[in-house]
MIRO-578700 format. One record per residue (C-alpha): x, y, z. Coordinates in Angstrom, 1 decimal. Layout:
REM residues N
+--------+--------+--------+
:      X :      Y :      Z :
+--------+--------+--------+
:      X :      Y :      Z :
...
+--------+--------+--------+
REM end
This chain:
REM residues 81
+--------+--------+--------+
:      X :      Y :      Z :
+--------+--------+--------+
:   99.0 : -121.0 :  -20.1 :
:  101.8 : -123.4 :  -19.6 :
:  101.4 : -127.1 :  -18.8 :
:  103.5 : -129.0 :  -16.3 :
:  105.6 : -132.0 :  -17.3 :
:  104.1 : -135.5 :  -16.7 :
:  105.0 : -136.8 :  -13.3 :
:  105.5 : -140.4 :  -14.3 :
:  108.3 : -139.7 :  -16.7 :
:  110.1 : -136.4 :  -17.0 :
:  111.6 : -137.5 :  -20.4 :
:  108.3 : -138.3 :  -22.1 :
:  106.4 : -135.6 :  -24.1 :
:  102.8 : -135.2 :  -23.1 :
:  100.2 : -135.9 :  -25.7 :
:   97.7 : -133.2 :  -26.6 :
:   95.1 : -135.2 :  -24.7 :
:   97.1 : -135.1 :  -21.6 :
:   97.9 : -131.4 :  -22.1 :
:   94.1 : -130.8 :  -22.5 :
:   93.4 : -132.5 :  -19.1 :
:   96.1 : -130.3 :  -17.5 :
:   94.5 : -127.2 :  -19.2 :
:   91.1 : -128.1 :  -17.8 :
:   92.6 : -128.5 :  -14.3 :
:   94.6 : -125.3 :  -14.5 :
:   91.4 : -123.4 :  -15.6 :
:   89.5 : -125.0 :  -12.7 :
:   87.0 : -126.2 :  -15.3 :
:   87.2 : -129.9 :  -14.5 :
:   85.5 : -131.1 :  -11.3 :
:   85.1 : -134.6 :   -9.9 :
:   82.2 : -135.7 :   -7.7 :
:   78.6 : -136.7 :   -8.3 :
:   76.8 : -134.5 :  -10.8 :
:   73.2 : -135.2 :  -11.8 :
:   72.5 : -134.9 :  -15.5 :
:   69.2 : -133.7 :  -17.0 :
:   68.5 : -137.3 :  -17.8 :
:   68.7 : -138.1 :  -14.1 :
:   71.9 : -140.2 :  -14.5 :
:   74.9 : -139.4 :  -12.2 :
:   78.2 : -138.4 :  -13.8 :
:   81.5 : -138.7 :  -12.0 :
:   82.9 : -135.4 :  -13.4 :
:   81.7 : -132.1 :  -14.8 :
:   83.4 : -129.6 :  -17.1 :
:   82.4 : -126.0 :  -16.6 :
:   83.0 : -124.2 :  -19.9 :
:   82.2 : -120.9 :  -18.2 :
:   85.8 : -121.1 :  -16.8 :
:   87.2 : -120.4 :  -20.3 :
:   86.7 : -116.7 :  -19.6 :
:   89.7 : -115.0 :  -21.3 :
:   90.8 : -114.7 :  -24.9 :
:   93.9 : -116.7 :  -24.2 :
:   92.0 : -119.6 :  -22.7 :
:   89.6 : -119.7 :  -25.6 :
:   92.5 : -119.6 :  -28.0 :
:   94.2 : -122.5 :  -26.2 :
:   90.9 : -124.4 :  -26.3 :
:   90.7 : -123.8 :  -30.1 :
:   94.2 : -125.2 :  -30.5 :
:   93.1 : -128.4 :  -28.7 :
:   90.1 : -128.7 :  -31.0 :
:   92.3 : -128.2 :  -34.0 :
:   94.7 : -131.0 :  -32.8 :
:   91.8 : -133.4 :  -32.3 :
:   90.3 : -132.6 :  -35.7 :
:   93.7 : -133.2 :  -37.4 :
:   94.0 : -136.5 :  -35.6 :
:   90.5 : -137.8 :  -36.4 :
:   89.8 : -136.2 :  -39.8 :
:   93.3 : -135.8 :  -41.4 :
:   92.1 : -135.6 :  -45.0 :
:   88.4 : -134.9 :  -45.0 :
:   87.7 : -131.9 :  -42.8 :
:   86.5 : -128.6 :  -44.3 :
:   85.5 : -126.4 :  -41.4 :
:   83.4 : -125.7 :  -38.4 :
:   80.2 : -123.6 :  -38.6 :
+--------+--------+--------+
REM end
């Protein structure tokens, strides 16, 4: 799945966080609106993880997780169980 360049600046490289948002949109997993949570609170968006329905989408999702882990736990991360 290929991401589109950022519209604000064609010269700037997108961050992995921006690429992740583009990925969610491309997978039709990110929805905006009013969503009632189990707690009764209203959320302005929803992420439907059921839309990660192919091996390539799951692989891409894993790559985003790996980038986040590298950023937040650069020296002290052993693994996910």
